[in-house]
ROTIDO-300890 format. One record per atom (N, C-alpha, C): atom name; residue in one letter; x, y, z. Coordinates in steps of 0.001 Angstrom, whole numbers, plus 500000, padded with zeros to 6 digits. Each point is the difference from the previous one (the first is absolute). Layout:
+------+------+--------+--------+--------+
: site : code :      u :      v :      w :
+------+------+--------+--------+--------+
:   CA :    A :      X :      Y :      Z :
...
+------+------+--------+--------+--------+
END
This chain:
+------+------+--------+--------+--------+
: site : code :      u :      v :      w :
+------+------+--------+--------+--------+
:    N :    X : 887764 : 874103 : 079962 :
:   CA :    X : 500870 : 499660 : 501250 :
:    C :    X : 501301 : 499607 : 499495 :
:    N :    X : 501277 : 500610 : 500496 :
:   CA :    X : 501192 : 499594 : 499691 :
:    C :    X : 500534 : 498556 : 500735 :
:    N :    X : 500927 : 499441 : 499466 :
:   CA :    X : 500504 : 498960 : 500490 :
:    C :    X : 500330 : 500014 : 501750 :
:    N :    X : 500716 : 501007 : 500206 :
:   CA :    X : 500329 : 500192 : 501413 :
:    C :    X : 498500 : 499897 : 500526 :
:    N :    X : 499155 : 500684 : 499694 :
:   CA :    X : 498766 : 500094 : 500794 :
:    C :    X : 498954 : 498561 : 500129 :
:    N :    X : 500429 : 499165 : 498954 :
:   CA :    X : 499460 : 498626 : 499838 :
:    C :    X : 500681 : 499263 : 500825 :
:    N :    X : 501635 : 500028 : 500430 :
:   CA :    X : 500692 : 499112 : 500548 :
:    C :    X : 499347 : 500537 : 501588 :
:    N :    X : 499705 : 501142 : 500453 :
:   CA :    X : 499888 : 500081 : 501430 :
:    C :    X : 498497 : 499587 : 500383 :
:    N :    X : 498920 : 499711 : 498901 :
:   CA :    X : 498891 : 499233 : 500251 :
:    C :    X : 500140 : 498893 : 500590 :
:    N :    X : 500988 : 498919 : 499411 :
:   CA :    X : 500483 : 498813 : 500478 :
:    C :    X : 500351 : 500159 : 501292 :
:    N :    X : 500653 : 500863 : 500396 :
:   CA :    X : 500749 : 500344 : 501472 :
:    C :    X : 498885 : 500268 : 500938 :
:    N :    X : 499202 : 500631 : 499661 :
:   CA :    X : 498714 : 500578 : 500765 :
:    C :    X : 499108 : 498896 : 500454 :
:    N :    X : 499528 : 499193 : 498663 :
:   CA :    X : 499269 : 498938 : 500332 :
:    C :    X : 500778 : 498845 : 500818 :
:    N :    X : 501300 : 499953 : 499953 :
:   CA :    X : 500715 : 498864 : 500568 :
:    C :    X : 499844 : 500323 : 501693 :
:    N :    X : 500102 : 501660 : 500293 :
:   CA :    X : 499951 : 500436 : 501192 :
:    C :    X : 498499 : 499699 : 500682 :
:    N :    X : 499154 : 500394 : 499334 :
:   CA :    X : 498509 : 499347 : 500426 :
:    C :    X : 499749 : 498588 : 500188 :
:    N :    X : 500614 : 499427 : 499148 :
:   CA :    X : 499723 : 498547 : 500209 :
:    C :    X : 500854 : 499407 : 501110 :
:    N :    X : 501215 : 500441 : 500441 :
:   CA :    X : 500515 : 499618 : 501166 :
:    C :    X : 499396 : 500593 : 501445 :
:    N :    X : 499461 : 501322 : 499896 :
:   CA :    X : 499584 : 500582 : 500976 :
:    C :    X : 498246 : 500410 : 499681 :
:    N :    X : 499195 : 498971 : 499905 :
:   CA :    X : 498611 : 500361 : 499572 :
:    C :    X : 499080 : 500746 : 500728 :
:    N :    X : 500471 : 500542 : 501205 :
:   CA :    X : 499358 : 501152 : 500365 :
:    C :    X : 500015 : 501393 : 499558 :
:    N :    X : 500988 : 500140 : 499116 :
:   CA :    X : 500388 : 501226 : 499117 :
:    C :    X : 498706 : 500361 : 499241 :
:    N :    X : 499219 : 501315 : 499972 :
:   CA :    X : 499363 : 500235 : 499323 :
:    C :    X : 500416 : 500575 : 498787 :
:    N :    X : 501056 : 500989 : 500420 :
:   CA :    X : 500538 : 500716 : 498762 :
:    C :    X : 501837 : 500046 : 500148 :
:    N :    X : 500541 : 499879 : 498996 :
:   CA :    X : 501490 : 500054 : 500172 :
:    C :    X : 500434 : 500904 : 498791 :
:    N :    X : 501086 : 500864 : 500553 :
:   CA :    X : 500412 : 501071 : 498917 :
:    C :    X : 501365 : 500106 : 500024 :
:    N :    X : 500608 : 500403 : 499007 :
:   CA :    X : 501392 : 499994 : 499537 :
:    C :    X : 500228 : 501345 : 499364 :
:    N :    X : 501300 : 500760 : 500648 :
:   CA :    X : 500317 : 500940 : 499198 :
:    C :    X : 500850 : 499891 : 499080 :
:    N :    X : 500260 : 500336 : 498551 :
:   CA :    X : 500918 : 499922 : 499143 :
:    C :    X : 500821 : 500978 : 499521 :
:    N :    X : 501429 : 500223 : 500507 :
:   CA :    X : 500625 : 500831 : 499837 :
:    C :    X : 501118 : 499846 : 498805 :
:    N :    X : 500120 : 500929 : 498795 :
:   CA :    X : 501012 : 499836 : 498985 :
:    C :    X : 500849 : 500957 : 500381 :
:    N :    X : 500924 : 499787 : 500425 :
:   CA :    X : 501401 : 500992 : 499977 :
:    C :    X : 500638 : 500266 : 498821 :
:    N :    X : 499949 : 501331 : 499703 :
:   CA :    X : 500528 : 500291 : 498720 :
:    C :    X : 501381 : 500791 : 500467 :
:    N :    X : 499888 : 500785 : 501130 :
:   CA :    X : 501215 : 500733 : 500342 :
:    C :    X : 499994 : 500139 : 501496 :
:    N :    X : 500833 : 500789 : 500821 :
:   CA :    X : 500080 : 500043 : 501492 :
:    C :    X : 498550 : 500874 : 499950 :
:    N :    X : 499435 : 500792 : 499136 :
:   CA :    X : 499201 : 501017 : 500533 :
:    C :    X : 498844 : 499910 : 498726 :
:    N :    X : 499923 : 499092 : 499404 :
:   CA :    X : 498895 : 499815 : 499225 :
:    C :    X : 499694 : 498387 : 499656 :
:    N :    X : 498513 : 499700 : 500515 :
:   CA :    X : 499532 : 498829 : 500288 :
:    C :    X : 498685 : 500076 : 499049 :
:    N :    X : 499511 : 498778 : 499608 :
:   CA :    X : 499055 : 499448 : 499692 :
:    C :    X : 498957 : 499416 : 501297 :
:    N :    X : 498560 : 500386 : 500029 :
:   CA :    X : 499441 : 499493 : 501189 :
:    C :    X : 498488 : 499529 : 499758 :
:    N :    X : 499926 : 498810 : 500244 :
:   CA :    X : 498466 : 499604 : 499829 :
:    C :    X : 499664 : 498785 : 501096 :
:    N :    X : 498921 : 499434 : 499932 :
:   CA :    X : 499748 : 498832 : 500709 :
:    C :    X : 499114 : 499044 : 499641 :
:    N :    X : 499867 : 498806 : 500643 :
:   CA :    X : 499010 : 499011 : 499658 :
:    C :    X : 499439 : 499704 : 501379 :
:    N :    X : 498490 : 499348 : 499754 :
:   CA :    X : 499163 : 499816 : 501082 :
:    C :    X : 499271 : 498680 : 499529 :
:    N :    X : 499998 : 499111 : 500918 :
:   CA :    X : 499209 : 498795 : 499697 :
:    C :    X : 498774 : 500176 : 501458 :
:    N :    X : 498728 : 500120 : 499432 :
:   CA :    X : 499304 : 500234 : 501037 :
:    C :    X : 498721 : 499330 : 500058 :
:    N :    X : 498901 : 500288 : 500387 :
:   CA :    X : 498789 : 499010 : 500180 :
:    C :    X : 499417 : 499819 : 498336 :
:    N :    X : 500116 : 501216 : 499381 :
:   CA :    X : 499341 : 500278 : 498644 :
:    C :    X : 500952 : 499507 : 498810 :
:    N :    X : 501005 : 499568 : 500315 :
:   CA :    X : 501090 : 500030 : 498630 :
:    C :    X : 501551 : 500529 : 500265 :
:    N :    X : 500535 : 499943 : 498699 :
:   CA :    X : 501276 : 500685 : 500111 :
:    C :    X : 499963 : 501145 : 499449 :
:    N :    X : 500811 : 500957 : 500602 :
:   CA :    X : 500132 : 501291 : 499336 :
:    C :    X : 501328 : 500650 : 499845 :
:    N :    X : 500481 : 500500 : 499097 :
:   CA :    X : 501094 : 500868 : 499814 :
:    C :    X : 499583 : 501279 : 499693 :
:    N :    X : 501146 : 500913 : 501047 :
:   CA :    X : 499527 : 501483 : 500029 :
:    C :    X : 500634 : 500736 : 498764 :
:    N :    X : 499989 : 501094 : 499951 :
:   CA :    X : 500501 : 501040 : 499204 :
:    C :    X : 501371 : 500130 : 500506 :
:    N :    X : 500857 : 499953 : 498956 :
:   CA :    X : 501306 : 500084 : 500559 :
:    C :    X : 500366 : 501580 : 499710 :
:    N :    X : 501008 : 500204 : 500862 :
:   CA :    X : 500401 : 501508 : 500256 :
:    C :    X : 501498 : 500183 : 499404 :
:    N :    X : 500566 : 501213 : 499384 :
:   CA :    X : 501258 : 499822 : 500020 :
:    C :    X : 500434 : 501380 : 500737 :
:    N :    X : 500800 : 499801 : 501314 :
:   CA :    X : 500056 : 500655 : 500996 :
:    C :    X : 501607 : 500505 : 499794 :
:    N :    X : 500123 : 501543 : 499793 :
:   CA :    X : 501111 : 500555 : 499574 :
:    C :    X : 500667 : 500821 : 501330 :
:    N :    X : 501214 : 500151 : 500109 :
:   CA :    X : 500636 : 500833 : 501092 :
:    C :    X : 499361 : 499535 : 501346 :
:    N :    X : 500402 : 498816 : 500258 :
:   CA :    X : 499609 : 499315 : 501483 :
:    C :    X : 500552 : 500646 : 500945 :
:    N :    X : 499452 : 500421 : 501160 :
:   CA :    X : 500664 : 500391 : 501156 :
:    C :    X : 500308 : 499213 : 500827 :
:    N :    X : 498861 : 499015 : 500267 :
:   CA :    X : 500260 : 498840 : 501153 :
:    C :    X : 499178 : 499058 : 499722 :
:    N :    X : 500538 : 498702 : 499633 :
:   CA :    X : 498910 : 498839 : 500370 :
:    C :    X : 499732 : 499274 : 501002 :
:    N :    X : 500527 : 500389 : 500928 :
:   CA :    X : 499564 : 499620 : 501465 :
:    C :    X : 498685 : 500231 : 500198 :
:    N :    X : 499138 : 499185 : 500457 :
:   CA :    X : 498820 : 500088 : 500461 :
:    C :    X : 499004 : 499846 : 498695 :
:    N :    X : 500552 : 499508 : 498913 :
:   CA :    X : 498993 : 500135 : 499083 :
:    C :    X : 499105 : 498729 : 499658 :
:    N :    X : 500580 : 498922 : 500967 :
:   CA :    X : 499151 : 498775 : 500011 :
:    C :    X : 499305 : 500038 : 500912 :
:    N :    X : 500119 : 500896 : 501158 :
:   CA :    X : 499276 : 500105 : 500977 :
:    C :    X : 498552 : 501039 : 499819 :
:    N :    X : 500434 : 500788 : 499175 :
:   CA :    X : 499152 : 500891 : 499297 :
:    C :    X : 498802 : 499156 : 499239 :
:    N :    X : 500835 : 499070 : 499059 :
:   CA :    X : 498729 : 499184 : 499008 :
:    C :    X : 499336 : 498947 : 500975 :
:    N :    X : 500648 : 499757 : 501344 :
:   CA :    X : 499080 : 498731 : 500385 :
:    C :    X : 498972 : 501055 : 500951 :
:    N :    X : 500431 : 501081 : 500432 :
:   CA :    X : 498887 : 500862 : 501097 :
:    C :    X : 499097 : 500427 : 498946 :
:    N :    X : 500271 : 500528 : 498757 :
:   CA :    X : 499082 : 500697 : 498960 :
:    C :    X : 498911 : 498905 : 499302 :
:    N :    X : 500393 : 498781 : 500326 :
:   CA :    X : 499077 : 498785 : 499216 :
:    C :    X : 499532 : 499784 : 501069 :
:    N :    X : 500060 : 499809 : 501235 :
:   CA :    X : 499071 : 499670 : 500974 :
:    C :    X : 499020 : 501129 : 500267 :
:    N :    X : 500437 : 501465 : 500080 :
:   CA :    X : 498964 : 500905 : 499885 :
:    C :    X : 499281 : 500201 : 498570 :
:    N :    X : 500375 : 499478 : 498853 :
:   CA :    X : 499426 : 500228 : 498844 :
:    C :    X : 498753 : 498725 : 500163 :
:    N :    X : 500161 : 498845 : 500565 :
:   CA :    X : 499239 : 498987 : 499882 :
:    C :    X : 498860 : 500376 : 501223 :
:    N :    X : 500608 : 500490 : 500951 :
:   CA :    X : 498810 : 500309 : 501082 :
:    C :    X : 499071 : 501487 : 499509 :
:    N :    X : 500582 : 500653 : 499300 :
:   CA :    X : 499394 : 501271 : 499627 :
:    C :    X : 498894 : 499710 : 498649 :
:    N :    X : 500869 : 499371 : 499159 :
:   CA :    X : 498905 : 499700 : 498616 :
:    C :    X : 499592 : 498677 : 500076 :
:    N :    X : 500639 : 498909 : 500455 :
:   CA :    X : 499523 : 498729 : 499944 :
:    C :    X : 500292 : 499167 : 498760 :
:    N :    X : 500419 : 500969 : 498860 :
:   CA :    X : 500435 : 499298 : 498711 :
:    C :    X : 501788 : 499846 : 499761 :
:    N :    X : 500081 : 498598 : 499757 :
:   CA :    X : 501248 : 499832 : 499929 :
:    C :    X : 500783 : 500383 : 498907 :
:    N :    X : 499396 : 500619 : 498889 :
:   CA :    X : 500563 : 500753 : 498822 :
:    C :    X : 500471 : 501395 : 500697 :
:    N :    X : 499053 : 500493 : 500228 :
:   CA :    X : 500121 : 501481 : 500552 :
:    C :    X : 501165 : 500196 : 501066 :
:    N :    X : 499884 : 499001 : 501024 :
:   CA :    X : 500627 : 499917 : 501001 :
:    C :    X : 501822 : 499577 : 499477 :
:    N :    X : 500096 : 499245 : 499238 :
:   CA :    X : 500959 : 499707 : 499271 :
:    C :    X : 500886 : 501352 : 499509 :
:    N :    X : 499060 : 500882 : 499275 :
:   CA :    X : 500498 : 500883 : 499123 :
:    C :    X : 500369 : 501158 : 501091 :
:    N :    X : 499136 : 500322 : 501217 :
:   CA :    X : 500387 : 500433 : 500934 :
:    C :    X : 501270 : 500102 : 500620 :
:    N :    X : 500228 : 498717 : 500222 :
:   CA :    X : 501175 : 499624 : 500741 :
:    C :    X : 501402 : 499923 : 499257 :
:    N :    X : 499946 : 499738 : 498624 :
:   CA :    X : 501143 : 500444 : 499148 :
:    C :    X : 500278 : 501325 : 499978 :
:    N :    X : 498861 : 500904 : 499834 :
:   CA :    X : 500310 : 501528 : 500005 :
:    C :    X : 500848 : 500490 : 501102 :
:    N :    X : 499075 : 499720 : 501332 :
:   CA :    X : 500543 : 500261 : 501395 :
:    C :    X : 501370 : 499789 : 499735 :
:    N :    X : 500580 : 498677 : 499885 :
:   CA :    X : 501475 : 499620 : 500150 :
:    C :    X : 500592 : 500711 : 499154 :
:    N :    X : 499647 : 500158 : 498632 :
:   CA :    X : 500857 : 500797 : 498796 :
:    C :    X : 500064 : 501386 : 500719 :
:    N :    X : 499101 : 500459 : 500376 :
:   CA :    X : 500244 : 501678 : 500671 :
:    C :    X : 501070 : 500045 : 501022 :
:    N :    X : 499818 : 498713 : 500775 :
:   CA :    X : 500999 : 499938 : 501228 :
:    C :    X : 501194 : 500045 : 499564 :
:    N :    X : 500475 : 499693 : 498870 :
:   CA :    X : 501387 : 499864 : 499817 :
:    C :    X : 500551 : 501547 : 499566 :
:    N :    X : 499171 : 500922 : 500017 :
:   CA :    X : 500655 : 501384 : 499543 :
:    C :    X : 499984 : 500891 : 501795 :
:    N :    X : 499658 : 499073 : 500754 :
:   CA :    X : 499975 : 500620 : 501660 :
:    C :    X : 501174 : 499747 : 500618 :
:    N :    X : 500582 : 500526 : 500662 :
:   CA :    X : 501201 : 499564 : 500962 :
:    C :    X : 499728 : 499330 : 501396 :
:    N :    X : 500464 : 498884 : 500158 :
:   CA :    X : 499406 : 499469 : 501570 :
:    C :    X : 499208 : 499148 : 499772 :
:    N :    X : 499497 : 499192 : 501008 :
:   CA :    X : 499498 : 498876 : 500271 :
:    C :    X : 498264 : 499904 : 499580 :
:    N :    X : 499808 : 501056 : 500230 :
:   CA :    X : 498302 : 500416 : 499886 :
:    C :    X : 499361 : 500500 : 498544 :
:    N :    X : 499126 : 499468 : 499745 :
:   CA :    X : 499268 : 500604 : 498691 :
:    C :    X : 499212 : 500980 : 500496 :
:    N :    X : 500536 : 501585 : 499687 :
:   CA :    X : 499146 : 501055 : 500448 :
:    C :    X : 499075 : 500543 : 498569 :
:    N :    X : 499931 : 499123 : 499102 :
:   CA :    X : 498983 : 500469 : 498880 :
:    C :    X : 498527 : 500160 : 500245 :
:    N :    X : 499555 : 500921 : 499795 :
:   CA :    X : 498328 : 500255 : 500265 :
:    C :    X : 499179 : 499022 : 499212 :
:    N :    X : 498941 : 499293 : 500955 :
:   CA :    X : 499047 : 499206 : 499173 :
:    C :    X : 499615 : 500851 : 498448 :
:    N :    X : 500084 : 500999 : 500278 :
:   CA :    X : 499391 : 500615 : 498368 :
:    C :    X : 500936 : 499751 : 498964 :
:    N :    X : 501228 : 500237 : 500524 :
:   CA :    X : 501108 : 499888 : 498885 :
:    C :    X : 500182 : 498669 : 499776 :
:    N :    X : 499750 : 498931 : 500886 :
:   CA :    X : 500093 : 498455 : 499590 :
:    C :    X : 498881 : 499901 : 498935 :
:    N :    X : 498454 : 500354 : 500394 :
:   CA :    X : 499221 : 499668 : 499128 :
:    C :    X : 500037 : 500611 : 498614 :
:    N :    X : 500350 : 501371 : 500100 :
:   CA :    X : 500510 : 500587 : 498569 :
:    C :    X : 500839 : 499190 : 499195 :
:    N :    X : 500950 : 499435 : 500609 :
:   CA :    X : 501151 : 499175 : 499190 :
:    C :    X : 499469 : 498892 : 499876 :
:    N :    X : 499174 : 499080 : 500669 :
:   CA :    X : 499416 : 498824 : 499719 :
:    C :    X : 499155 : 500197 : 499075 :
:    N :    X : 499226 : 500957 : 499743 :
:   CA :    X : 498947 : 499991 : 498673 :
:    C :    X : 500556 : 500907 : 499022 :
:    N :    X : 501356 : 500286 : 499655 :
:   CA :    X : 500570 : 500940 : 499601 :
:    C :    X : 499619 : 499845 : 498437 :
:    N :    X : 500627 : 500889 : 499517 :
:   CA :    X : 500353 : 500081 : 498323 :
:    C :    X : 500809 : 498598 : 499217 :
:    N :    X : 500422 : 499179 : 500869 :
:   CA :    X : 500326 : 498864 : 499249 :
:    C :    X : 501305 : 500070 : 499511 :
:    N :    X : 500619 : 500843 : 500299 :
:   CA :    X : 501536 : 500518 : 499592 :
:    C :    X : 500970 : 498970 : 500735 :
:    N :    X : 499701 : 499873 : 501113 :
:   CA :    X : 500896 : 499309 : 501192 :
:    C :    X : 501087 : 500478 : 500178 :
:    N :    X : 500469 : 501287 : 499723 :
:   CA :    X : 500975 : 500517 : 500502 :
:    C :    X : 499619 : 500729 : 501640 :
:    N :    X : 500958 : 499742 : 500655 :
:   CA :    X : 499890 : 500692 : 501369 :
:    C :    X : 501208 : 501017 : 500107 :
:    N :    X : 499571 : 501223 : 500201 :
:   CA :    X : 500769 : 500953 : 500269 :
:    C :    X : 499690 : 500847 : 501201 :
:    N :    X : 500858 : 500429 : 500877 :
:   CA :    X : 499464 : 500628 : 501062 :
:    C :    X : 500724 : 501311 : 500047 :
+------+------+--------+--------+--------+
END
């Protein structure tokens, strides 16, 4: 776990301490390398511990708008569909990474495409 992921653990713990009814708290982590290339990952503090997602290298970004919404929607879907926090986190990060290659506010990536990326080869490169 890198230092940035460690520092966010303290932030998520503080949020849950302040708002004790929160069961799950998550944050996306963007590493801006250039206007059209970003690193993308997320961290989650859930009912069963702290998790750090796979990191993606997103090249040729088309539109960043909606990336956070795509992450939140996919995390909720993943939790409801799979019930597993780790799997839901990976699904959400993959969905939001793919959204960066889609113009407009909505994530039009298919579930199958998201699942493939979430369980992919581990290269972390997103090209659409």
